[in-house]
C-alpha positions in Angstrom: 0.0 0.3 0.0 1.2 3.7 0.2 2.2 5.1 3.3 -0.4 7.7 4.6 -3.2 7.4 2.5 -6.5 7.1 5.0 -9.5 5.3 4.2 -12.5 5.5 6.0 -15.8 4.0 6.1 -17.7 6.9 6.8 -17.1 10.5 5.0 -14.7 12.3 8.0 -13.5 15.8 7.6 -10.6 17.3 9.3 -10.5 20.7 10.8 -8.7 23.2 13.0 -10.1 23.3 16.5 -9.9 25.1 19.5 -7.8 23.9 22.4 -9.3 21.7 24.5 -8.2 20.7 28.4 -6.0 17.8 28.3 -7.7 14.8 29.9 -8.5 11.0 30.1 -12.0 11.7 29.3 -11.8 14.6 27.4 -11.2 15.2 23.5 -7.7 16.5 23.0 -8.0 19.0 20.4 -4.5 21.1 20.7 -1.1 21.0 20.3 1.0 19.1 21.4 -0.9 15.5 20.6 1.3 13.4 22.4 1.8 13.8 26.6 5.5 13.9 27.3 8.9 14.5 25.4 8.6 12.8 21.6 10.2 14.4 18.6 10.4 13.1 14.4 7.1 11.6 14.2 6.0 9.1 11.5 2.6 8.5 11.1 1.1 5.5 9.5 -2.8 4.8 9.1 -3.3 0.9 8.8 -5.8 -0.5 6.6 -5.6 -3.6 9.0 -7.2 -2.3 11.9 -8.3 1.2 10.6 -6.4 3.6 13.4 -3.4 6.0 13.0 -0.4 5.7 14.6 2.3 7.6 15.7 6.1 6.5 15.8 8.3 8.8 17.5 11.8 8.9 19.0 11.3 8.9 22.8 12.8 12.1 23.9 14.1 13.8 27.3 17.2 11.9 27.3 20.4 14.1 27.8 22.5 13.3 24.3 19.3 12.3 22.7 20.2 9.1 24.9 16.7 7.4 24.6 17.0 3.6 23.8 13.3 2.3 23.1 10.2 3.2 20.5 7.3 3.3 21.4 3.6 3.6 19.7 0.5 5.9 19.9 -2.4 4.6 18.7 -5.6 6.8 17.6 -9.8 6.8 15.8 -9.5 10.6 15.2 -6.0 11.9 15.2 -6.9 14.0 18.5 -7.1 11.3 21.5 -4.0 8.9 21.8 -3.7 6.0 23.4 0.4 5.2 24.6 0.0 0.9 23.0 3.6 0.4 24.8 6.8 -0.3 23.9 7.6 -1.8 20.5 11.1 -2.2 20.3 14.4 -2.0 23.1 17.9 -1.3 22.3 19.1 -2.3 25.2 17.4 -5.6 25.3 18.2 -8.7 23.0 15.4 -7.7 20.5 18.6 -5.6 19.0 22.1 -7.0 19.0 23.9 -4.9 16.6 23.0 -1.7 18.6 22.8 -0.8 22.2 21.1 3.2 22.4 20.1 6.3 20.2 17.1 5.2 19.4 16.3 8.1 16.8 13.8 9.1 13.9 11.7 6.0 12.7 9.6 5.5 10.1 7.4 2.2 9.2 5.3 1.3 6.3 2.5 -1.0 5.6 2.9 -3.5 2.7 0.2 -6.0 1.7 2.4 -8.9 1.0 0.9 -12.7 -0.4 -2.5 -11.1 1.1 -1.4 -10.4 4.6 -0.4 -6.7 5.8 3.3 -6.7 6.9 4.9 -3.6 9.0 8.3 -2.7 8.4 9.7 -0.5 10.9 12.8 1.3 10.4 14.8 3.2 12.6 18.7 4.4 13.8 20.6 3.3 16.5 24.4 3.5 17.6 26.0 0.4 16.6 28.0 -1.5 19.6 30.9 -1.9 17.7 31.3 1.9 17.7 31.3 4.6 14.7 29.1 6.7 13.3 24.4 5.9 13.7 23.5 3.0 11.4 19.8 2.1 10.1 17.9 -1.0 11.0 14.5 -2.5 10.2 12.0 -5.1 12.0 9.6 -6.8 10.8 6.0 -7.5 12.4 2.3 -8.9 11.4 0.5 -6.1 13.3 1.2 -2.1 13.5 2.0 -2.2 17.4 4.1 -5.2 17.0 5.5 -7.8 18.3 8.2 -6.7 16.3 11.4 -8.5 15.0 14.7 -7.1 14.1 16.5 -8.2 11.1 19.6 -9.2 13.5 22.0 -6.6 11.7 22.1 -3.3 10.3 20.3 -2.6 7.0 22.5 0.7 6.2 26.0 1.1 7.7 27.6 3.8 5.7 27.4 6.9 4.2 27.5 7.2 0.7 29.6 10.2 0.5 32.0 9.2 3.3 30.4 11.9 5.9 27.4 12.2 7.9 25.6 10.0 10.5 23.2 7.2 8.8 19.8 8.7 10.2 16.3 10.0 9.6 15.1 7.3 7.2 11.9 8.0 5.0 10.3 4.9 3.5 8.2 5.8 0.6 6.1 3.7 -2.0 5.2 5.2 -5.1 1.6 5.0 -6.2 2.7 5.2 -10.3 4.9 2.2 -10.0 4.4 0.3 -6.6 8.0 0.5 -6.2 9.1 1.6 -2.5 12.1 3.4 -1.9 14.2 4.7 0.7 15.8 8.2 1.9 18.1 8.9 4.4 21.2 11.0 5.9 22.3 14.1 8.1 24.4 16.4 6.4 23.5 14.8 3.2 20.7 13.0 1.5 20.4 9.8 -0.2 17.6 7.5 -1.9 17.8 4.0 -3.0 15.1 1.5 -4.4 14.3 -1.0 -1.8 14.3 -4.7 -2.8 11.2 -6.6 -2.8 12.2 -8.0 1.1 11.7 -4.5 2.1 15.0 -5.0 4.3 17.3 -4.5 1.9 18.2 -1.6 -0.9 18.9 -2.3 -4.3 22.5 -0.7 -3.7 23.0 0.1 -7.9 20.4 2.5 -7.5 22.1 4.4 -4.5 21.7 8.4 -5.4 22.8 11.5 -3.5 20.4 13.7 -3.4 21.2 16.3 -1.7 19.7 19.8 -2.5 22.1 22.1 -3.3 23.2 25.6 -2.1 20.5 27.4 0.3 21.9 28.9 3.7 20.4 28.7 7.3 17.9 31.2 6.5 16.2 29.1 3.8 16.7 25.7 2.5 20.2 24.3 3.5 19.6 20.6 3.9 20.3 19.1 7.5 18.7 16.1 7.7 14.8 14.4 7.8 14.2 13.8 4.0 10.4 13.0 3.4 8.8 12.2 0.0 5.0 12.5 -1.0 3.2 12.1 -4.4 0.5 15.1 -5.8 -0.7 15.6 -9.0 2.1 14.2 -11.0 5.4 15.8 -8.5 7.0 14.2 -6.0 7.4 16.2 -3.3 10.4 16.2 -0.7 10.7 18.0 2.4 13.4 18.3 4.8 14.9 20.0 7.8 17.5 23.0 8.1 19.6 24.4 11.2 20.0 22.2 14.2 17.0 20.2 15.8 17.8 22.2 19.2 17.6 25.8 17.5 14.6 27.9 17.5 15.2 28.6 13.6 15.1 25.0 12.7 12.2 24.4 9.9 11.0 22.9 7.3 11.9 23.3 3.7 11.0 21.5 0.0 11.4 20.9 -3.6 10.1 18.7 -6.1 11.2 16.2 -8.5 9.5 14.3 -11.3 10.6 10.7 -10.3 11.1 9.4 -6.7 15.0 9.2 -7.5 15.0 12.4 -9.7 17.1 15.5 -9.6 15.3 17.9 -7.0 14.1 21.3 -7.9 14.1 23.7 -4.7 11.1 26.1 -4.6 11.2 29.3 -5.0 9.6 30.1 -1.9 11.1 26.8 0.0 10.3 27.3 4.0 7.2 26.1 4.5 7.0 25.7 8.2 9.0 27.8 10.9 8.9 29.2 14.4 6.4 32.0 16.1 8.3 33.3 18.3 5.3 35.6 19.3 3.1 32.1 19.6 6.1 30.7 21.8 6.4 27.9 19.1 10.2 27.6 18.5 12.0 24.8 15.7 9.1 23.6 14.2 10.5 20.4 11.6 11.1 17.2 10.9 8.1 15.8 9.9 5.8 13.5 7.9 2.7 14.3 5.7 -1.1 13.1 5.5 -3.7 12.8 3.1 -7.2 12.4 3.2 -7.8 9.9 0.1 -10.1 11.0 -2.5 -9.8 14.7 -1.5 -6.8 17.3 -1.7 -6.5 18.0 2.1 -3.1 17.2 3.9 -2.3 17.5 7.2 1.8 17.9 8.5 2.7 15.6 11.8 5.8 17.7 13.1 7.9 18.0 16.3 8.8 21.5 17.8 10.8 22.6 21.3 8.9 22.6 24.7 8.7 26.2 25.2 10.2 25.4 29.0 13.3 24.0 27.6 13.8 26.8 24.6 17.3 27.7 26.8 20.0 26.3 25.4 21.5 25.3 28.8 18.0 23.1 29.3 18.6 21.0 26.3 16.0 22.2 23.9 17.6 20.0 21.4 16.4 16.8 23.1 12.8 18.4 25.2 11.0 18.1 22.0 7.1 18.0 21.3 4.7 15.8 18.6 1.9 18.7 16.8 -0.2 18.5 13.7 -1.2 21.3 11.7 -3.1 21.5 8.4 -1.0 21.7 5.4 -2.5 23.8 1.6 -1.5 24.3 -1.8 -1.6 27.0 -4.0 -3.2 26.5 -7.0 0.3 26.1 -9.1 1.2 23.4 -6.8 3.4 24.9 -4.4 2.6 24.5 -1.0 1.9 27.5 1.0 3.4 28.0 4.1 2.1 26.4 7.2 0.8 27.7 10.5 1.9 26.3 13.1 -1.2 26.3 16.1 -1.7 25.7 19.7 -5.3 24.9 18.5 -3.8 21.5 16.2 -6.7 19.7 14.4 -9.6 17.1 15.3 -11.9 15.2 13.6 -16.0 16.2 13.4 
């Protein structure tokens, strides 16, 4: 299937909502959508269960030292349930990595009539060196997940940078799946049919050239989606602990094609007047059959914005509306405290 294409038995409409008090019994309609510190959110709508799932980095650890991944489920994108830990890098679940559990992404694929789940994640290799990317598989969005037993990506095709911030994308045109990754560079490659290895002959360094920290200089967190014949590439600029951390984008005519940076590339950036800082590292949702889009991202918790408080690892997950101009360009996203809710 194509990641993040949502199907419903009844017509549901997403709209921005007014803030509501967070409690176990009241409906949440405010950002952040998850309680606690989480970051790097990847979102899935499961055809198998009919629910939404968010797979984030577990945040709040000095030096980004988290070592486990939890998954959160929702029926309405507003009320989220912690389904527990699906992967623990300090347990015998994963033998090749022992911490720095970062930036996951997931894909649901129909294989031989059964839905399978492929969970990609970054980890600190037990043998040392730069971060690497692994993959675990399951028959259900909440697991149990089984790690491949070895990393899928161990080195940078550029010779520098960390192997982190993966994104998996299934092309609705060809049906082929692709994987993108990199910090300080952006690489892409076609996944093999097993979804746990890449076709190394297809690896391409795709880093958008140029830019500055004020606009589109590539740092990390590539994310790819398709709309009206175009492949959109989103990425994060600057450091995740900076209030200036933001999202820029470009487009291409193929999943591994050259990226043309948009004329107005910045689509999500801080609003200090509203105490919204560093909104970036995103995923995207589309309502099927409708030109309705939503961006899921993290921002720095406003109480930890000072450098000495560790803003880079005190982040929270948010959801806001994303729209397009008539010419297909992405309109600037307005980051809000009100968020979205289903009505």
